[in-house]
Structure formats: C-alpha cells, structure tokens
N, C-alpha and C positions, 0 to 999 in steps of 0.2 A: 517943852517943845510941843508944838501943835501936832496933832495926829492927822489932820485933814489932808495935807498935800501928799504924804507918803501912801495913804490909802487910795487916793485917786490915781496915782501912778501905777499901782498894782492891778487895778481892775482891767485895763485893756490887755495886759499880759496874761492874766488868768483866763479871760474870755478867749484869747488866741489859743492858749494851750487846750482849753476845753473843746473848742471848735476843731482843732487839729486831731485830738484824740477821738472825738465823735466821728469826724470824717474818715479817719483811718479805720475805725471799727465798722462803719457802714461799707467802706470799700472792701474790707476783708470779708464781710458777710456776703456781699455780691459776688466776689471772686470765688468764695467757697461754694456758693449756690451754682455758679456756672460750671465749676469743676465737677460737682456732683451730677449735674444734668448731663455733662459729657460722659461721665462714668456710666450712667444708666444707659445712654445711647450706645456706648462701646460694648457693654455686656449684652445688650439686645442684638447688636450686629454680630457679635461672636456666636451667640446662640443660633442666629439665622445662618451664619456661615457653616456651623456644625451640621445643621439640618440639611443644607444644600449639599454639603460634602457627602453625607450619608446617602442622600438621594442619588447623587452622581455615582457613587460606588455601587448602589443597587442596580442602576441602569447599565453601568459598565459590566456588571456580573451577568445581566440578561443578554447583553450583546455578546459577551464571551461564550455563554451557553449556546446562543443561536449560531455562532460561528464555529462551533466544534465540528469536527469531521462527521461524527455519527449523527449529529442533528442535521447537518447539511444533506447527508445521504438520505435520512428519513424524509426530509422535506422534498427532496428531489423525487423520491419514489412516490410521494403523495401527489406530486404534480405529473406523474406518468413518465418520468425520465428513467432511462436504463443506462447501465455502464456501457461505455463505448467499446467497440471492437478493437482489433489490432490496428495500430497506425501504419501508414505507409508514407514514405518521404520521397520527394522529387529531388533528383540531383540537378545541378545547373545545366547539364546537357539534356535534360528531359527524361532520363531513365527513372524508373520507379524502384525504390529500395524498400523491402519489407513486403509483407502480404497483407493487403487491406482486407478487412472483414467487416461485415455488417453487424451492428449492435443488435443482439437478440434479447428480447424481453424474457425474463425468467417467468416461470409458471405464475400466473396471476393469483394473488392471494385474495380470498373473499373479503370484501370491504363492506361495511354497513352502508346502505344507501341513505343519503340525507333526505329529510322530509321535503316533499315537493312544495316549495313556497312560491317560486316564480319560474317561468320558463327561461332557461339559459341557452345561449347558442352553443353548438358543439365546438369542442376545442380542436385545434389542428386544421390543416388545409383540407379542402374538399377532396373527395375521392378522385376527381378528375385531375387534381394537381399533386397527387401523392407521388413521391419519388419512386423510381423503379427499384425493386428489391434485388434484382439480378444484374450486376454491372457487366458491361461488355468485356470480353477477354482481350488481353494485350500481353506483350512480352515484357519481362522484367530482367534487369541485369542483377545477377547474384554476385555477392562479394567474391566468390571463387572464380568468376569470369564465365560461368556457364549460363545460358539463357533458358528459361522455362516459361511456358505460358501461365499467366496468372490474371485474375480479374483486375481491371482498372476501376478507379472510382467513376461514378456516373458523370456524364457530361453535364455542364450547367445548362439550364434552359436558355433559349435565345432571348436576348434582351432587346426590346423595342427601342429604336433610336429616339432620343428626346431632342426637341428643339431648344437651343440655348439662345438667350438674348445677346445681341452684340454688346460688347463692353467697350468702354473708352478708356484711354490711358491717362487722360487729364492733361495732355500736352497740347 
C-alpha cells in the first residue's frame, strides 16, 4: 500500500489541532493577564478605601471633639459669650411668666494678649447702639394668681419702614 494518500489527509487535521491548541493557550494567557491586572487594580482600590475610611474616622473624631459641650463652652467663652440669665415666657394673653434676668459676665480671667499684627475692628455694636442694661418695670402674673412688679425685657428698637417693589401674580 502506498503511504502517500494517508499522510496527506492527516496534515490538515494536525494543523487544525495545533492551531486550536495554540489559540486556546494564547486566549488563556490573555485572560489570565486581564484578571491579574483587575486584581492589582482591586487591591489598589481596597487600599485607597482603607486610607479614606481612616481619614473619615479621624475627621469625625475631630468633629465629635469640637461638638462636645465642654469644647463648645470653652469656644463660646473665647468669643466673649456668657451664660444666659433666667428665662421669661409670654403667655398667649400677653402676661409674662418667670423672672427675666440679664446675663452677667463672670469675673474676667486674664488672657494673654495676641501679638499686634494688624488692626482689627472692635467686636460688638458701637456704644451708641448698646442695649439698655436696666429693663423697664412691668407687672407679671404669678402662677398663684398674685401680681407683683417685675422687670420686662427691653423693647425692640424701632424698625425703619422699607419700600417693597410691587409684585405681579402672573395672571
């Protein structure tokens, strides 16, 4: 038997199998490279997420420290604020309940003066616009029904009328 025709029929089949195996290996190599690249990107993003989470927690800790009551009180005193006096409440009929009192500044503590770098305007309203410290007297209804004279809160300063522009309804 001649060996020529059977060898010639096997060559295309062997070439097809070699090409399929080579193509599969190349595809597998490309797929593996893409997965590794995605894995590196994923680990980088996880690291960045961890760093940002740590930063967020540090900032939240700073906010919580600043919002603590003792920190708010210290900052308010640095700004010159003092605790408020006793509150007074107005009933719907206009009677005053409670004894209003003026907030009194405690004895000033000596503070170091900051170095003079630039001239700053004085804080607060000018002396001509300072509120009166002694409110006028008025009567107050006590819960027991007896009336006694007590100081009322100071009246609001008169407000200058403002001109308003006419409006249209669009109809």
